N, C-alpha and C positions, 0 to 999 in steps of 0.2 A: 381676578374677579371673585374667585371662591373666598379668598381672604376677606374681601369687602362685604360680600353678601351672606356668607356663612351657609350657603346652600349649593348643591350641584346635582346633576342628573347623569345617569349612565344609560346609554342605549346599547342593547345587545344585538350585534349583527349576525346574519346567517353565514354559514361557511362559504357560500357562493358570493359573498359581498366583500371579498378582499380588495377589489378595485375601489369600492366606496370607502373603505377604511384608509386605503393609501391616499385618497384624495385629500385627506386632512393633513398630510405631510407636505403637500405641494404649495408653492406660492400662489396666492389668489390675486385676481385683478382688482378686487375691492378690498382695500386695506381694512383689516379688522373683521372680515366676514368669511370665516373658514367654511361656512355652510353654503357659500356661493350658489350652487345649483342643486343643493340637497334639500328636499322637502322636509320641513320640520314644523312642529307646533310647540307652543309653550306649555310646560307642565302646570297643572292646576295648583299643585302644592308649593312649587318653588318658582315658577315662571321661567325655568331653565329650558333650553331647547331640547326637544326629544325628536329623534329621527323617525319620520312617519313610516318608512319602509323597514323598520327594525323588527326583530322578533318580539321585543318588549323592552321595558325600561324599569329603572328604579329612580326615585327622587330622594335625596338625602339632605339632612341638616348636619352641619359640622358639630361634632361633639369633642373633638380633640385634634391636635396636630403634633407631628414629629418633624423637627427640622434637623437636617444633616447636610452640611456643605451648602450647595446652592439649590437644594431640593427641599420641598415641604410635602410631607405625606399627610393628607387629610383623612381623619377617621370620621365616618358618617353613620348616622342612624337613619335607616330607611323609614321615610314618613309617607310614601306613596309608591305604588308600583302598578304595572299593567302588562298584559300580554296582547300583542297585535296578531300573532299567528304562531303556528307550530313550525319547528325546523331545527336543524343542527347548528349549534352556535359556532361562530368563528372564534378560534382560540389562537393565541400567539404561537403556540407550538405547531399549529397546522399551517401557518403562513410562511414559514421559512425565515422569518425576520428575527432579529435579536434586539433586545432592548439595550440601547446604548446610553441611557440616562446618566 
């Protein structure tokens, strides 16, 4: 989808929202809807989903790509952002998870 639209959004979760983050790794009953029971709205700048209960978000347009093996890294320029509330951000290092990409 990012390759086709050239835009994406990132929602920043709070440290207590590890279960919410994990829900995006589980199979969903509705094919194609990883947001199943997660409240979200569409960003004004990109139309991308933004998690309503997140700390905040950024919306980006793609300005470059790096392809390596079966991965593509998208380089984005922030074109919009917002803060929903204050809190401590969930970080990969605090989850105990390892990226296996």
